[in-house]
Every structure is written in C-alpha cells, then in structure tokens.
C-alpha positions as CSV (number, residue, x, y, z in Angstrom):
1,M,0.2,0.1,-0.1
2,T,2.8,2.2,0.6
3,N,4.3,2.0,-2.6
4,R,0.7,2.7,-4.4
5,F,0.4,5.5,-1.9
6,H,3.7,7.0,-3.1
7,A,2.9,6.5,-6.8
8,A,-0.5,8.2,-6.6
9,A,0.9,11.0,-4.4
10,A,3.6,11.2,-7.2
11,R,1.2,11.3,-10.1
12,F,-0.9,14.0,-8.4
13,G,2.2,16.1,-7.7
14,S,3.0,16.0,-11.5
15,L,-0.7,16.8,-12.4
16,V,-0.5,19.6,-9.8
17,C,2.8,20.9,-11.5
18,C,1.5,20.5,-15.1
19,V,-2.0,22.4,-14.4
20,L,0.1,25.0,-12.7
21,T,2.3,25.5,-15.5
22,L,-0.4,25.7,-18.0
23,T,-2.2,28.2,-15.9
24,L,0.5,30.3,-15.6
25,V,1.6,30.1,-19.2
26,G,-1.7,29.8,-20.9
27,C,-3.7,32.2,-19.1
28,G,-1.1,35.0,-18.6
29,R,-1.9,38.2,-20.0
30,S,-0.2,39.0,-23.6
31,P,1.9,42.1,-23.3
32,S,0.4,44.9,-24.5
33,A,1.3,47.6,-27.1
34,P,3.0,50.8,-25.5
35,S,0.5,53.4,-25.2
36,V,0.1,56.5,-27.2
37,L,0.6,59.8,-26.1
38,Q,-2.6,62.2,-26.4
39,V,-0.8,65.4,-28.0
40,A,-3.9,67.1,-29.4
41,G,-4.4,70.6,-28.4
42,T,-2.6,73.8,-28.6
43,W,1.1,74.2,-28.0
44,R,2.9,77.3,-27.9
45,G,6.3,78.5,-27.6
46,T,9.5,79.4,-29.5
47,S,11.8,78.2,-32.5
48,T,15.1,79.0,-33.0
49,L,17.0,79.0,-36.2
50,T,20.2,77.1,-35.7
51,A,21.6,76.6,-39.2
52,A,20.7,77.6,-42.9
53,T,22.6,76.4,-45.9
54,G,22.0,76.9,-49.5
55,G,19.2,79.3,-50.9
56,E,21.2,80.9,-53.6
57,C,20.8,84.8,-53.5
58,Y,18.8,84.3,-50.3
59,G,20.8,82.2,-48.4
60,D,23.4,85.1,-47.3
61,G,20.4,87.2,-46.0
62,I,19.2,84.5,-43.5
63,V,22.4,84.3,-42.1
64,P,22.4,87.0,-39.5
65,F,19.2,85.4,-38.0
66,I,20.8,82.4,-37.1
67,G,20.2,82.1,-33.3
68,G,17.1,84.1,-33.6
69,S,13.8,83.1,-32.2
70,F,10.2,83.5,-33.3
71,D,7.0,82.5,-31.6
72,L,5.4,79.0,-32.9
73,Q,2.0,77.8,-32.1
74,M,0.8,74.5,-33.2
75,D,-3.1,73.5,-32.9
76,L,-2.7,69.6,-33.3
77,A,-5.7,67.5,-34.0
78,Q,-5.3,63.8,-33.2
79,S,-7.2,60.5,-33.9
80,G,-5.3,57.0,-32.2
81,D,-1.8,57.7,-33.0
82,R,-2.3,59.9,-36.2
83,I,-1.9,63.7,-35.6
84,T,-2.2,66.6,-38.1
85,W,-1.5,70.2,-37.9
86,A,-2.8,72.7,-40.3
87,T,-1.8,76.7,-41.0
88,N,-3.2,78.9,-43.6
89,T,-0.8,77.4,-46.3
90,C,0.7,74.3,-45.2
91,S,-0.8,71.0,-43.7
92,W,1.4,68.5,-41.6
93,S,0.7,64.8,-40.7
94,G,2.5,62.6,-38.4
95,T,2.3,59.9,-35.6
96,A,2.3,60.0,-31.9
97,T,4.2,57.5,-30.0
98,S,4.5,56.6,-26.2
99,D,7.3,59.4,-25.8
100,G,6.8,62.0,-28.5
101,F,5.7,62.7,-31.9
102,T,6.5,63.5,-35.4
103,L,5.2,65.7,-38.2
104,S,5.7,65.8,-41.7
105,L,4.6,68.4,-44.7
106,S,1.6,66.8,-46.4
107,G,1.3,66.9,-50.1
108,G,5.0,67.7,-51.3
109,S,4.7,71.4,-50.5
110,C,2.8,74.4,-49.1
111,T,0.4,76.7,-51.4
112,D,2.1,79.9,-50.6
113,L,4.6,81.3,-53.3
114,Q,6.6,84.1,-51.6
115,R,8.2,86.9,-54.1
116,F,11.3,88.7,-52.9
117,I,14.2,90.6,-54.2
118,C,17.6,89.4,-53.7
119,G,20.7,91.8,-52.3
120,N,21.8,91.7,-56.1
121,G,18.7,92.9,-57.3
122,A,17.6,89.8,-58.7
123,V,13.9,88.8,-58.2
124,R,12.9,85.3,-57.1
125,E,10.0,83.2,-55.8
126,S,10.1,80.7,-53.0
127,K,7.9,77.8,-51.7
128,R,8.4,75.4,-48.8
129,V,8.8,71.9,-50.2
130,A,9.8,69.6,-47.3
131,S,9.5,70.0,-43.3
132,T,10.0,67.5,-40.8
133,M,9.6,68.0,-37.0
134,T,10.4,65.3,-34.1
135,F,9.3,66.3,-30.6
136,T,10.0,64.4,-27.4
137,V,7.5,65.1,-24.8
138,S,7.5,65.2,-21.0
139,G,4.3,66.2,-19.3
140,N,3.1,69.2,-21.2
141,R,6.2,70.3,-22.5
142,A,7.6,69.2,-25.8
143,T,11.2,69.8,-27.1
144,G,12.2,69.1,-30.7
145,A,13.8,69.9,-34.1
146,R,12.5,70.9,-37.3
147,T,14.3,70.6,-40.5
148,E,12.9,72.7,-43.5
149,S,13.7,72.9,-47.2
150,M,12.7,75.7,-49.5
151,N,13.1,76.1,-53.2
152,F,13.9,79.2,-55.1
153,F,12.4,79.9,-58.6
154,L,13.1,82.2,-61.4
155,P,9.7,84.3,-61.6
156,G,6.7,82.9,-63.1
157,T,8.9,79.8,-63.9
158,S,9.2,76.1,-62.4
159,T,12.9,76.4,-62.9
160,V,14.8,75.8,-59.2
161,V,17.7,78.0,-59.3
162,G,18.4,77.2,-55.5
163,T,17.3,75.3,-52.5
164,L,17.5,76.8,-48.7
165,V,17.6,74.0,-46.0
166,T,17.2,75.3,-42.4
167,T,17.3,73.6,-39.1
168,E,15.4,74.7,-35.8
169,S,15.3,73.9,-32.2
170,I,11.8,74.0,-30.9
171,N,10.3,74.4,-27.3
172,V,6.5,74.5,-26.8
173,S,4.2,73.8,-23.8
174,R,0.3,73.4,-23.6
C-alpha cells in the first residue's frame, strides 16, 4: 500500500505541477502595446533658427538670423496615433508615440509662393517643399527639431535656381 500511495502522490504532484504551469503560461496576459501619448491641443512656444545652408541669393540674407527665435503655435488634432496640424498655407501629418510625436509636410509643398528681391537685385520666388519635425514630450512640454527645405525659382517659372535648408530647435508647452 505504501508503494501505491507514493506512486499516486507522485502522479498527483506531477498533475498539479502541469496544471499550474499551464495556468501560468496559458492564462497569463499577453504583453500590451505601448500607450500612445495624447498630444492634441494647442502647443505654444518658440522656434530658434540654428542653421541655414544654400538658398541661392537668399541664403546670405538669412545667416544674420541664425540664433534668432520666433513665436510658434501648433494646434494639433489627433485620432489614435495619427496627428495633424494645418496653417493657412501648409498642412502636416504624423504619428504620436509613447514618448513624443513627429510631423511631416503633407502633399509635397505648401500653397504659398513668396516673391522677394535679392541683395543683387534679382527677383526670386520661393516655396516650402519639405518640413519634418520630431518632438520628445515630458508632461506638458515638448522639445524638438525642425528641418525645412525651400526651393527658389525664377519668377513665373518652375525653374529651381536654389534650395535653402534650415534647422530649428523648438520648445513648446500646452
């Protein structure tokens, strides 16, 4: 009887171990995806020009503004992880993550065309054709960077005579 008892107890112990193992492995929670930050709303702050290269005859005129800041307001809309921002002439779309968000110019370029006179008297038109922003969010503050490209054209044509690339550091809060 003792041998049968020990054999039955060993089988019972093995069965309990198997059930516990299956319960722990099979019934455990599956890992969840990281949560997405809610970034919708109005973000206000400053953007500081940190670098500028190119720009044909316009490039030299922007160099004195490196280090200068201007006010920035972004009114972000959000649906899930998708975010958008629109101004009167441009629109951006992007993605929110668990620790920040990115925005890129939508549609290839902005609708505004600006005309100006270079220092040498040449007339040019310019159009923003690329813009990418990346932000890290901590509470209600976001820090980030923007890189933009503007093409310069001979007036009334699509002939590109130069491209200006700028970078900016951005600090905003809501």
